[in-house]
N, C-alpha and C positions, 0 to 999 in steps of 0.2 A: 504494500500500500504506500503510494507516494504521499508525502506531506503536502498540504495546501499552504500557500503563502499566507502566513498568519499576520503579516505586516500590512496587508491591504485594508483600506478603510472604505466605508461607504457613508457619505455625509460626515457626521460627527462620531460615528461608531466604528470600532474595529470589527472586521469580519471574524468569524469563527470564535465568537464569544457568546456567553449567556449572561444576560444582565438582570439583576434583581431590581425591577422597575415596573411600574404600571405601564402596560404595553401601549396605551394611548399616548402617553408622554414619550415613551421610547421610540415608537414609530414616527413621531413628529421629527425625530432627528435623521430620518431616512429620506433622501431626496425623492421627488415625484418620479414615477415610472422607472424604477430601478431594480425591482425584485422580480425574479423569474417564477418563483413558486412560493405560495403560502400554504402550508400544510399544518392543520391544527384541529383540535377538538375542544370546544368550549365547555365550561361548567354549566350546562343547560339544566333548567328546572330544579336546581338544588338537589339533584339525585345523589350527590356525594358531599361529604364534609370537606370543604376546602379551607379549613382553618378560619372560617368566618369571612373569607374573601368572596367578593361577588364581581360581576363584570357588567360594564355598560355596553350592551351589544351594539347599539346603533353607532356610538362613537368609534368603537373598534372596527366595525364594518366600513365606516367612512375612511378610516386611516388605511385599512387593507386595500380598498379600491384605489386610493391615491398612490400608494407605493408600488403596486404591481404595474409592470410595464405593459405596453401594448403587445398583445399576444401572450402575456403571462397568464398563469393559472392559479386559482384558489381551490384547494380541496378542504371542504368543511365537513367534518365527521360529527354527526349529531343524531340524537334520538329524541324520544318523547317520554314524559312521565305519565303514568296512568294512576289516577286518583279517583276513588269511588266509581270505578268502572268507566272513567272518561279520560281518553287520551288528550294531552295538552295541545298537540299539533304545533308545538314550538318549532319543530324542524321546518315545517312549511312556512311559518311566519318569517323565519330567518331567510329561507330561500327567496321568498317574494320580495323581501327588503333588498337583498343583494341584487336581484334583477332590476328593481326600481332604481338602484344606484347607477346602473349602466352595464353590469355584467351580463354576459350571455350565459344562460343555463345550458352549458355544453353537454352535460350528461347527469343522470341521476343513477348512482351506483349503490349497491347493497354490500355492506360488510356483514357477512353471516358468521355467527359464532358456532363452532362445532360442538362445544361442550357447555352450553349455557345452563345454569342451574335454576333459572327463574321460571316458575310455573304458576299459572292461574287456575283456579278451580272451575271457572265458567268461560274460559277462552283458550285458544291455542297458545302454546308456549312461544313467547317472543324470543327470537334468536338473532335479531339484526339491528343495525343502525344504518342510517343513510350516509353516503359519501357524495355530497353534492359537488360537482365539478363545474366551477364557474371560470369564464375566460373573458379577457378584454379583446373582443374580436375573435378571430380564429386562432387557436393555440399555435405559437411559434414552433413548438416541439411536440411530437407524438412518436414515441418509440414503443410500438405495440408489443405487449407480452404475448407470447405464442404458446400453443400446445399442439402436440402431435394429433393428427387426424386418425380416426379408427380405420377408414378406408383410404387407400392411396392408389395411384396409377390410373390407367385409362378404363373408362366404362361409358355406357350410354347414359346421357343426362337429359332431363326434361328441358325442352326449349320451345318457346313460342306457344305456350298453352293458351288457348282462346276460350271464349264463352261456351263453345260446344263441349268443353271438358276433355277433348282428345289430347293425349300426351304425344307430342311430336319429339321423339328422342334423337339426339345427335351424339356422336362420339366426342368426348371431352376428357380432360385429365384432372383428376382430383389432386389438390396440393397436399404435400406431406405434412403441413402444419397450418393452423388457423389462429386468428386472433382470439384471445380469451373473451368470454362473455363478461358482462358488467356486474355480475354477482360474484364476489370474491369471498372464499371461505377460509377461516383461520381458526386454529386452536388458540385458546386463551389460558392464562395461568402460567405458572413456572414451567419452563420448557416449551411452552407454546408461544406466549407473548414475548418472552425473553428468558435468558438464563441468568440475567443480572438480578440476584436476590434483592439488592438494595433498591431496585426500581419499585418493589412492592411496598415500600414505605409510603408511596403515593397511592391514593385510594382508587384511581381510575387510569389505567394505562392501556394504550392500544398496541397491537403486535408490531414487533420490529419488521416483520415481513410485509405488513400493510404499508408502513412508511416506505420501505424499500421499493415496493412495487409502484407506488405513486412517484417517488423520486426518479426512478428509472424511466417511467412513462413520460413525464412532463418536463424533464430537464436533461441537460448534457453536463459533462464534466466542467467544473469551474463556474457553473451557474450559481445564482444566489437563492438560497432557500431560507425562509423565515417562518418561525413558529412563535406567534405572539403570546401564546399561553402554553409555555413549554412543559410545565408539569415535571414528569420524571426524565424528560430529555430525549425521548425516543427519536423524534424527527431530527434533532441536531446530531445525535449519534450516527444515524444511518446516512445523513448527508455527508458527514465527515468520512465515513467508511467508503462511500462511493465517490469521493473526490469532488464533492460540491462544497461551496462556501456556505456558511450558515450564520444566522443570528437568532438567538432565543431570548425571550422575555418571560419573566414570571414575577409576580408581586411577592411571592413567598420565598423568604431566604432559605427555609428548609428545603423546598423543592429545587431551588437553584443549586443548592449544595449537592443534592442527589444527582441532578443532571450533570453537574461538573464532575462528580465522582465517576459517573458512567463514561464520560469522555476520557477521563484519566485511565480507566480500565482498558479502554480501546487503545490509547497511546501505549500502555504497557504491553498489550498484546502485539502491537506493531513492533516494539523493540524486541520482543521474544522471537518474532518471525524473521528478523534480520539475520 
């Protein structure tokens, strides 16, 4: 793993740092239209204890829109609280606000959890969160993740099917791989989300593989990735691992220390691999 140039700055901030600061104030130090990807999950609906901290969604959203460059992407991982049998639909309110700001709703993806423990007595088990993909115009970068196809080689394929229902088949060639669907499934918990035990001192983390897949999809090496609500530092860790520059913000000193420790563990692994 090559080291990223840690002396590079963006506005008043050093790249490849995690700052203990309100992200609205922190992002004000980032120039307009300068960030390639924002990848984050907000503390929606008070579903977790974030040490008494809360977030001003609209102000954060406005700063995110300002700092993302034309063609840049926002990945917003969010769900809904169910109380007295009624879903909050906070996720949809967030999505509509981002769209009103000027973002394109490029995709609505699903983060499906393989081993969710949360069951309801009168409804199906909820096992997903939304991953809203917003972009300023068309994304500058899309490196599609692929999977092997079950059938490969030449065979007769349906072509020019009309209202009479007759299948007109022609010879064609099935590709050896195809782009993934937009429902991504991940195991959660130790060994699934991460092997970093320290990360679980934070009450809500998303899988390293989820962060990796989005970082690889929407950015290239040396691009700038920002997580305004860094939490345990997963986005920043995976950005560094895959040679992207990063900036993280979190208002909790405890969480910033966890995130920095995970970056340090990654640096130590890098030294062991030399």
